C-alpha positions as CSV (number, residue, x, y, z in Angstrom):
1,M,-14.7,-59.2,137.5
2,T,-13.5,-55.9,138.8
3,S,-15.7,-52.7,138.8
4,K,-13.3,-51.1,136.3
5,T,-13.7,-54.1,134.0
6,T,-17.4,-54.0,134.3
7,S,-17.6,-50.3,133.6
8,Q,-15.4,-50.7,130.5
9,S,-17.5,-53.6,129.3
10,Y,-20.6,-51.5,129.6
11,L,-18.8,-48.7,127.8
12,Y,-18.3,-51.1,124.9
13,I,-22.1,-51.9,124.9
14,A,-22.7,-48.1,124.7
15,V,-20.4,-47.7,121.8
16,F,-21.9,-50.7,119.9
17,T,-25.5,-49.3,120.4
18,S,-24.3,-45.8,119.3
19,G,-22.7,-47.2,116.2
20,M,-25.8,-49.3,115.4
21,T,-28.1,-46.2,115.9
22,T,-25.9,-44.0,113.7
23,L,-26.2,-46.3,110.6
24,A,-29.9,-47.0,111.4
25,V,-30.5,-43.3,111.3
26,E,-28.6,-42.8,108.1
27,L,-30.5,-45.7,106.4
28,S,-33.8,-44.6,107.8
29,A,-33.1,-41.0,106.6
30,S,-33.0,-42.2,103.0
31,R,-36.3,-43.9,103.4
32,L,-37.8,-40.9,105.3
33,L,-36.9,-38.6,102.4
34,G,-37.5,-41.3,99.8
35,S,-41.2,-41.4,100.5
36,V,-41.5,-37.9,99.2
37,F,-38.4,-37.0,97.2
38,G,-37.5,-40.5,95.8
39,T,-34.1,-42.3,96.1
40,S,-32.1,-40.8,93.3
41,N,-28.4,-40.2,93.4
42,I,-29.0,-36.7,94.5
43,V,-31.0,-37.7,97.6
44,W,-28.4,-40.4,98.5
45,A,-25.5,-38.0,98.0
46,N,-27.2,-35.4,100.3
47,V,-28.0,-37.9,103.0
48,I,-24.6,-39.6,103.0
49,G,-22.6,-36.4,102.5
50,L,-24.4,-34.5,105.3
51,I,-24.3,-37.4,107.7
52,L,-20.5,-37.7,107.2
53,L,-20.2,-33.9,107.7
54,Y,-22.2,-34.1,111.0
55,L,-20.1,-37.1,112.1
56,T,-16.9,-35.2,111.3
57,V,-18.0,-32.3,113.4
58,G,-19.0,-34.7,116.1
59,Y,-15.6,-36.3,116.2
60,F,-13.9,-33.0,116.7
61,I,-16.4,-31.9,119.4
62,G,-16.3,-35.3,121.1
63,G,-12.6,-35.2,121.5
64,W,-12.6,-31.7,122.8
65,W,-15.5,-32.3,125.2
66,A,-13.9,-35.4,126.6
67,D,-10.8,-33.6,127.6
68,R,-12.8,-30.9,129.4
69,S,-15.3,-33.1,131.0
70,P,-13.8,-36.7,131.2
71,F,-16.7,-38.1,133.3
72,P,-18.9,-41.0,132.6
73,A,-22.0,-39.0,133.5
74,T,-21.2,-36.6,130.8
75,F,-20.8,-39.4,128.3
76,Y,-24.1,-41.0,129.2
77,R,-25.9,-37.7,128.9
78,I,-24.6,-37.4,125.4
79,L,-26.2,-40.7,124.6
80,I,-29.5,-39.7,126.2
81,W,-29.6,-36.4,124.3
82,G,-28.6,-38.2,121.1
83,A,-31.4,-40.7,121.6
84,F,-34.0,-37.9,122.3
85,L,-33.0,-35.8,119.2
86,S,-32.9,-39.0,117.0
87,A,-36.5,-39.8,118.2
88,L,-37.5,-36.2,117.4
89,I,-36.4,-36.5,113.7
90,P,-39.4,-38.4,112.4
91,L,-41.9,-36.7,114.6
92,V,-40.8,-33.1,113.6
93,A,-40.2,-34.3,110.0
94,R,-43.7,-35.7,109.6
95,P,-45.7,-32.4,109.2
96,I,-42.8,-31.1,107.0
97,L,-42.9,-34.1,104.8
98,T,-46.7,-34.0,104.6
99,S,-46.4,-30.4,103.3
100,A,-43.6,-31.4,101.0
101,A,-45.7,-34.3,99.6
102,S,-48.4,-31.8,98.6
103,A,-45.8,-29.5,97.2
104,V,-44.2,-32.2,95.1
105,V,-47.6,-33.2,93.6
106,G,-48.4,-29.5,93.0
107,A,-44.9,-28.9,91.6
108,E,-44.2,-26.2,94.1
109,A,-40.4,-26.4,93.7
110,G,-39.5,-23.8,96.4
111,L,-41.5,-25.4,99.1
112,A,-40.4,-28.9,98.2
113,I,-36.7,-28.0,98.1
114,G,-37.0,-26.1,101.4
115,S,-38.7,-29.0,103.0
116,F,-36.0,-31.4,101.8
117,L,-33.3,-29.2,103.4
118,A,-35.2,-28.7,106.6
119,V,-35.4,-32.4,107.2
120,L,-31.7,-32.8,106.4
121,I,-30.9,-30.1,108.9
122,L,-33.0,-32.0,111.5
123,F,-30.3,-34.7,111.5
124,S,-27.4,-32.3,112.3
125,A,-27.8,-32.2,116.1
126,P,-28.4,-36.0,116.8
127,V,-25.8,-37.2,114.4
128,T,-23.2,-34.8,115.7
129,L,-23.8,-36.1,119.2
130,L,-23.5,-39.6,118.0
131,G,-20.2,-38.6,116.4
132,C,-19.0,-37.5,119.9
133,V,-19.4,-41.0,121.4
134,S,-16.4,-42.8,120.0
135,P,-13.7,-40.3,120.9
136,F,-15.3,-39.6,124.2
137,A,-15.4,-43.4,124.9
138,I,-11.7,-43.7,124.1
139,R,-10.9,-40.9,126.6
140,L,-12.7,-42.7,129.3
141,A,-11.4,-46.2,128.5
142,V,-7.7,-45.2,128.2
143,T,-6.0,-45.2,131.6
144,D,-2.5,-46.2,130.4
145,V,-1.0,-44.7,127.3
146,N,0.7,-47.9,126.5
147,S,-2.7,-49.4,125.8
148,A,-4.2,-46.5,124.0
149,G,-3.8,-48.0,120.5
150,K,-5.3,-51.3,121.5
151,I,-8.3,-49.7,123.2
152,S,-8.9,-47.2,120.4
153,G,-8.9,-50.0,117.9
154,R,-11.3,-52.1,119.9
155,I,-13.7,-49.2,120.4
156,Y,-13.8,-48.3,116.7
157,A,-14.2,-52.1,115.8
158,I,-17.1,-52.5,118.2
159,S,-18.7,-49.2,116.9
160,T,-18.3,-50.6,113.3
161,L,-19.9,-53.9,114.3
162,G,-22.8,-52.0,115.6
163,S,-22.9,-50.0,112.4
164,L,-23.0,-53.3,110.5
165,L,-26.1,-54.4,112.4
166,G,-27.6,-50.9,112.0
167,T,-27.2,-51.3,108.3
168,F,-29.0,-54.6,107.8
169,L,-31.7,-54.4,110.5
170,P,-33.7,-51.4,109.3
171,T,-33.4,-52.2,105.6
172,L,-34.1,-55.9,105.6
173,F,-36.4,-56.3,108.6
174,L,-37.6,-53.4,110.6
175,I,-38.8,-50.8,108.0
176,P,-40.8,-53.3,106.1
177,E,-42.4,-54.7,109.4
178,I,-42.9,-51.5,111.5
179,G,-42.2,-48.6,109.2
180,T,-39.6,-45.9,109.0
181,F,-41.0,-43.7,111.8
182,R,-41.2,-46.6,114.3
183,T,-37.8,-47.8,113.3
184,F,-36.4,-44.4,114.2
185,L,-38.2,-44.6,117.6
186,L,-37.0,-48.2,118.2
187,F,-33.3,-47.4,117.8
188,A,-33.7,-44.1,119.7
189,G,-35.3,-46.1,122.5
190,L,-32.5,-48.6,122.7
191,L,-29.9,-45.8,122.8
192,Y,-31.9,-44.0,125.5
193,A,-32.1,-47.1,127.6
194,V,-28.4,-47.8,127.4
195,G,-27.6,-44.2,128.3
196,L,-30.2,-44.0,131.1
197,F,-28.9,-47.3,132.7
198,G,-25.4,-46.1,132.4
199,L,-26.1,-42.8,134.0
200,G,-28.0,-44.7,136.8
201,R,-24.8,-46.8,137.4
202,V,-22.8,-43.5,138.1
203,Q,-25.5,-41.2,139.6
204,G,-28.0,-43.4,141.2
205,L,-31.6,-42.1,141.6
206,K,-30.6,-38.7,140.0
207,A,-30.9,-40.4,136.7
208,L,-34.6,-40.7,137.1
209,F,-34.8,-37.1,136.1
210,W,-34.4,-38.1,132.5
211,L,-37.7,-40.1,132.5
212,W,-39.4,-37.0,131.1
213,I,-38.0,-37.9,127.6
214,P,-40.1,-41.0,126.9
215,L,-43.2,-39.1,128.1
216,V,-42.5,-36.3,125.7
217,I,-41.8,-38.6,122.8
218,A,-45.0,-40.6,123.5
219,L,-47.2,-37.5,123.4
220,L,-45.5,-36.2,120.2
221,T,-45.9,-39.7,118.6
222,V,-49.6,-39.6,119.2
223,W,-49.8,-36.1,117.6
224,A,-47.3,-36.7,114.7
225,L,-48.3,-40.2,113.5
226,N,-52.0,-39.4,113.3
227,G,-53.2,-39.9,109.7
228,P,-51.4,-40.8,106.5
229,L,-48.2,-39.2,105.3
230,R,-49.9,-38.1,102.0
231,S,-53.6,-37.2,102.0
232,P,-55.8,-38.8,99.2
233,I,-56.6,-36.7,96.2
234,A,-59.7,-34.6,96.4
235,G,-62.8,-36.9,96.5
236,A,-60.8,-40.1,97.0
237,T,-60.7,-42.6,99.8
238,L,-57.5,-44.2,101.1
239,L,-58.0,-48.0,100.9
240,Y,-54.5,-49.2,101.7
241,E,-51.2,-47.7,103.0
242,K,-48.0,-49.6,103.6
243,E,-44.3,-49.0,103.8
244,S,-42.5,-51.9,102.2
245,A,-38.8,-52.6,101.8
246,Y,-38.7,-50.5,98.7
247,N,-41.7,-48.1,98.6
248,Y,-44.3,-46.1,100.4
249,I,-47.5,-47.5,99.0
250,Q,-51.0,-46.1,98.8
251,V,-54.1,-47.4,97.1
252,Q,-56.8,-44.8,96.6
253,Q,-60.4,-45.1,95.3
254,D,-62.3,-42.3,93.7
255,A,-66.1,-41.7,93.8
256,A,-66.7,-43.9,90.7
257,G,-65.0,-46.9,92.3
258,N,-61.8,-46.6,90.2
259,R,-58.6,-47.6,92.2
260,Y,-55.2,-46.1,91.7
261,L,-51.7,-47.2,93.0
262,Y,-49.5,-44.4,94.2
263,L,-45.8,-44.9,95.2
264,N,-43.6,-42.6,97.3
265,E,-44.0,-39.0,96.3
266,G,-47.2,-39.7,94.4
267,Q,-46.0,-38.2,91.2
268,G,-47.6,-40.8,89.0
269,I,-50.2,-43.5,88.9
270,H,-48.5,-46.8,88.7
271,S,-51.6,-49.0,88.2
272,Q,-55.3,-48.5,87.7
273,W,-58.4,-50.7,88.3
274,S,-61.9,-50.0,87.3
275,P,-64.9,-52.0,88.3
276,D,-66.7,-52.3,84.9
277,T,-63.8,-52.0,82.4
278,V,-60.2,-52.7,81.7
279,A,-59.8,-49.5,79.7
280,D,-57.5,-46.9,81.2
281,G,-58.6,-43.7,79.5
282,H,-55.6,-43.8,77.1
283,R,-53.0,-43.8,79.8
284,T,-49.7,-45.4,79.5
285,W,-50.7,-49.0,79.9
286,S,-53.0,-49.4,76.9
287,F,-50.1,-48.3,74.6
288,F,-48.3,-51.5,75.4
289,L,-51.1,-53.4,73.6
290,T,-49.9,-51.8,70.3
291,A,-46.4,-53.1,70.5
292,P,-46.6,-56.4,68.5
293,Y,-48.5,-54.6,65.7
294,F,-45.4,-52.9,64.5
295,N,-44.5,-56.3,62.9
296,T,-45.1,-56.6,59.1
297,P,-48.9,-56.9,58.3
298,P,-51.0,-58.8,58.5
299,Y,-50.5,-59.4,62.1
300,A,-53.3,-61.0,64.0
301,P,-54.0,-61.2,67.8
302,E,-53.4,-65.0,67.7
303,N,-49.7,-64.3,67.0
304,V,-49.3,-63.0,70.5
305,H,-48.4,-66.2,72.5
306,S,-46.8,-64.9,75.7
307,L,-45.9,-61.8,77.7
308,A,-43.2,-60.8,80.2
309,I,-43.5,-57.6,82.2
310,I,-40.7,-56.1,84.0
311,G,-42.2,-53.5,86.4
312,L,-45.5,-55.4,86.9
313,A,-46.8,-53.0,89.6
314,A,-50.4,-54.0,90.4
315,G,-51.0,-55.7,87.1
316,T,-52.7,-53.2,84.7
317,I,-50.8,-54.3,81.7
318,A,-51.3,-57.9,82.5
319,R,-55.1,-57.4,83.0
320,Q,-55.4,-55.7,79.6
321,Y,-53.4,-58.3,77.8
322,T,-55.5,-61.0,79.4
323,A,-58.7,-59.2,78.3
324,V,-57.5,-58.8,74.7
325,Y,-55.5,-62.1,74.2
326,G,-57.2,-64.5,76.6
327,N,-55.3,-66.6,79.1
328,I,-51.9,-66.4,77.4
329,P,-49.0,-67.2,79.7
330,I,-47.8,-64.0,81.4
331,D,-44.7,-63.7,83.6
332,G,-44.8,-60.5,85.7
333,I,-41.6,-59.4,87.5
334,E,-42.0,-56.9,90.4
335,I,-39.2,-56.3,92.9
336,D,-41.5,-55.1,95.7
337,P,-43.5,-57.7,97.5
338,G,-45.6,-55.0,99.0
339,I,-46.9,-53.9,95.7
340,I,-47.7,-57.4,94.8
341,E,-49.7,-57.7,98.0
342,A,-51.6,-54.5,97.1
343,G,-52.2,-55.8,93.6
344,A,-53.7,-59.1,94.8
345,L,-56.0,-57.3,97.3
346,Y,-57.3,-54.4,95.3
347,F,-56.4,-54.8,91.6
348,D,-57.5,-58.4,90.9
349,M,-53.9,-59.5,90.4
350,N,-54.5,-63.0,91.8
351,A,-55.2,-66.5,90.7
352,E,-59.0,-66.1,90.8
353,Y,-59.0,-63.3,88.1
354,M,-55.7,-63.9,86.3
355,P,-54.8,-67.6,86.6
356,N,-52.5,-67.1,83.6
357,L,-50.3,-64.6,85.5
358,T,-47.1,-65.9,87.3
359,V,-45.6,-63.3,89.6
360,Y,-42.0,-63.1,90.6
361,A,-40.7,-60.8,93.4
362,E,-37.3,-60.3,92.0
363,D,-35.1,-57.7,90.2
364,G,-36.3,-57.5,86.6
365,R,-32.9,-58.1,84.9
366,Y,-31.9,-60.9,87.1
367,M,-35.3,-62.8,86.8
368,L,-35.6,-62.3,83.0
369,G,-32.3,-64.2,82.5
370,R,-33.9,-67.2,84.2
371,L,-37.1,-67.3,82.2
372,G,-38.1,-68.3,78.6
373,T,-39.0,-66.5,75.4
374,Y,-41.9,-64.3,74.7
375,S,-43.9,-62.5,72.0
376,V,-43.7,-59.3,73.9
377,I,-41.6,-58.0,76.7
378,A,-42.9,-54.8,78.4
379,I,-40.6,-52.7,80.5
380,D,-42.4,-50.4,82.8
381,A,-40.0,-50.2,85.7
382,Y,-40.6,-46.5,85.9
383,R,-40.3,-44.4,89.1
384,P,-41.1,-40.9,87.9
385,P,-39.0,-39.5,86.5
386,Y,-36.3,-42.2,86.8
387,I,-35.6,-45.6,85.2
388,P,-33.2,-48.0,86.9
389,W,-30.0,-47.6,85.0
390,H,-29.3,-51.3,84.7
391,L,-32.5,-51.7,82.7
392,T,-31.4,-49.1,80.1
393,T,-28.1,-50.5,78.7
394,A,-27.2,-52.1,75.4
395,E,-26.1,-55.3,77.3
396,F,-29.5,-55.5,79.0
397,F,-31.4,-55.1,75.7
398,Q,-29.2,-57.8,74.2
399,E,-30.5,-60.1,77.0
400,V,-34.1,-58.9,76.2
401,R,-33.6,-59.8,72.5
402,D,-32.4,-63.2,73.4
403,H,-35.7,-63.8,75.2
404,L,-37.9,-62.8,72.3
405,E,-39.5,-65.0,69.7
406,E,-38.5,-64.5,66.1
407,N,-41.1,-61.7,65.6
408,G,-40.9,-60.5,69.1
409,V,-41.0,-56.9,70.3
410,V,-40.0,-55.0,73.4
411,A,-41.9,-51.9,74.6
412,V,-40.2,-49.5,77.1
413,N,-41.8,-46.7,79.1
414,V,-39.5,-43.6,79.0
415,G,-39.9,-40.2,80.5
416,R,-39.6,-36.8,78.8
417,T,-40.9,-33.3,78.9
418,N,-42.7,-31.3,76.2
419,T,-39.4,-29.7,75.1
420,D,-36.8,-32.1,76.3
421,R,-36.5,-35.6,74.8
422,R,-32.9,-36.4,75.6
423,L,-33.7,-39.5,77.6
424,V,-36.0,-40.8,74.8
425,D,-33.2,-40.1,72.2
426,A,-30.6,-41.8,74.3
427,M,-32.8,-44.8,74.8
428,T,-33.5,-44.9,71.1
429,A,-29.8,-44.9,70.3
430,T,-29.2,-47.7,72.8
431,L,-32.0,-49.8,71.6
432,L,-30.7,-49.4,67.9
433,Q,-27.4,-51.0,69.1
434,V,-29.4,-54.3,69.4
435,F,-32.7,-54.0,67.4
436,P,-33.0,-53.0,63.7
437,S,-36.0,-50.7,64.2
438,V,-37.3,-48.5,67.0
439,H,-40.7,-46.7,67.0
440,A,-42.1,-44.0,69.4
441,M,-45.6,-43.1,70.6
442,D,-46.1,-40.1,73.0
443,V,-48.7,-40.8,75.6
444,P,-51.2,-37.9,75.6
445,N,-51.5,-35.6,78.6
446,S,-48.3,-37.1,80.2
447,F,-44.6,-36.9,80.1
448,N,-44.3,-40.5,78.9
449,T,-43.1,-41.9,75.5
450,I,-43.5,-45.7,74.7
451,L,-40.6,-46.9,72.7
452,V,-41.1,-50.1,70.7
453,A,-38.1,-52.1,69.3
454,T,-38.7,-55.0,66.9
455,R,-36.6,-58.0,66.4
456,Q,-37.3,-57.8,62.7
457,P,-36.9,-54.8,60.4
458,T,-40.1,-52.8,60.5
459,T,-41.6,-49.4,59.7
460,S,-44.0,-47.2,61.7
461,A,-46.5,-47.5,58.9
462,N,-47.0,-51.1,59.8
463,L,-49.1,-50.0,62.8
464,A,-51.7,-48.3,60.7
465,D,-51.7,-51.1,58.1
466,N,-52.3,-53.8,60.8
467,L,-55.1,-51.5,62.2
468,S,-56.8,-51.4,58.8
469,Q,-56.6,-55.2,58.6
470,L,-57.8,-55.9,62.1
471,S,-60.7,-58.4,62.2
472,P,-64.1,-56.9,63.2
473,D,-64.2,-59.5,65.9
474,A,-61.1,-58.2,67.6
475,S,-61.3,-56.7,71.0
476,P,-62.6,-53.1,71.2
477,L,-59.9,-52.4,73.7
478,L,-57.3,-53.5,71.2
479,Y,-58.9,-51.5,68.4
480,D,-59.0,-48.3,70.5
481,A,-55.4,-48.7,71.6
482,L,-54.2,-49.1,67.9
483,V,-56.2,-46.0,67.0
484,W,-54.5,-44.0,69.7
485,G,-51.2,-45.6,68.9
486,V,-51.4,-44.5,65.3
487,N,-52.4,-40.9,66.3
488,Q,-49.6,-40.6,68.8
489,L,-46.8,-41.9,66.6
490,T,-43.8,-39.5,66.6
491,P,-40.5,-39.6,64.7
492,V,-37.5,-41.1,66.6
493,H,-34.1,-39.4,66.9
494,A,-31.1,-41.3,68.1
495,S,-28.7,-39.2,70.1
496,D,-24.8,-39.8,70.3
497,L,-25.3,-41.2,73.9
498,V,-25.5,-44.9,74.3
499,F,-26.1,-46.4,77.7
500,T,-23.8,-49.3,78.6
501,D,-23.1,-51.4,81.7
502,D,-19.9,-49.5,82.0
503,R,-21.4,-46.0,81.5
504,A,-25.1,-45.3,82.0
505,P,-25.5,-41.7,83.2
506,V,-29.3,-42.1,83.4
507,E,-29.9,-40.2,86.6
508,T,-27.5,-37.3,85.7
509,L,-29.5,-37.0,82.4
510,V,-32.8,-37.0,84.2
511,D,-31.7,-34.6,86.8
512,S,-30.8,-32.2,84.1
513,L,-34.1,-32.8,82.4
514,V,-36.0,-32.0,85.6
515,L,-34.0,-28.9,86.3
516,N,-34.5,-27.6,82.8
517,F,-38.3,-28.3,83.1
518,L,-38.6,-26.3,86.3
519,F,-36.5,-23.4,85.1
520,S,-38.3,-23.2,81.8
521,G,-41.7,-22.7,83.2
522,G,-42.6,-26.4,83.6
523,V,-44.6,-25.7,86.7
524,D,-46.9,-23.5,84.7
525,Q,-47.4,-26.4,82.2
526,L,-48.5,-28.7,85.0
527,A,-50.9,-26.1,86.4
528,N,-52.6,-25.8,83.0
């Protein structure tokens, strides 16, 4: 093999590594921001759009740069600088995101938005440099104009193959195993090694000058990765922290021994566990206990035979149903295995305490279609303030109806504000396409409404009637939940918008709801 052939082969290795790093950075960027700002369409659009913009600039600069300095040493220095700046992204972003996490929890919109933009700007320099790589490599590889098309196609194909690997490796393996920050550092390290070795091939010992980069990154890593991304709430202790394939997960414990599951930006408690009780202080979960009592009275606890939960989280609903109804079969569907692990470790969501619970780590809609029929189906796949769109459509609720017993009910957790109920109204309209009756309860001191749809025609008055006929031997937890359910009943209003598999603008509606909330003094509501 000639020296020229060897040099060109190594050039292809460099292009492959650059393409892999580019997509790894893009996918890791969504996770970096998602831990604080969520993964809505707005976040994805900003990440993808700006990455493409930076790459576009890089293509122009790379072509211009290659014509003015068509030397391998320049090419490999571009790789080294791209690697260095890519490694800096999570390290510089860490303190920004820590501040942003506090701002999101405190509803400080200006600081949160500013932090979001600052992190996105951090990607501009490294991604632009990575965009320079392919046009520069083409300039170096082409020595005969007659082979320019073949070589250009080969370089872009190799770069795209690298991008393919950079798409799957972070998402499916590296981020769940080593976390987003270390995934950034790993890919940056690979690119740096390729660039340094290539520079050593053309400059010899002079390339050792660039060994200062890993030393700087090592020092910054020790500083930046010290401590959790989001500090526990005042007086609480951090028991568990993990970055799964889907979420940034925290379990915190307060001074009274109560444990809480927080995800991503921490804008909501997703599960709660208390050492001495299964009551939740009239939070969202206990309202799911009321769902079957919208059926025609008298409705007794023994009529509840089974339960399915889509959005199991760490099992608070399952724990309460077990306490009230005994060891009825419960199928819990939770897409994130990391949350299931936290539930087993810290929330008694395991065979020892809930032998009646079967847990499935699957998408809710997919898994429900493979299961049986139930007295109650609870849908709490709620990532404040968003609901997965495919769990909101008329077609999905038809599938839900097919998995309910004759007197079965479905209960859905839906977001709102004190003045904007458009999502609740649209969900009501969608449920009424499938079910004859829909009822609503507003969860106190929250932005949640529980919608209950019944397979049989029912009235909201049934809830109070069933409460009045409840046996004195019934669970106090059930009695308390029914009292609160009756007190929190609210009229339903169906909008003209119906969500379907073809058109379900859930995120657009929620984005508008959030903006209206912020611009109408919603931050002051939170402060009070």
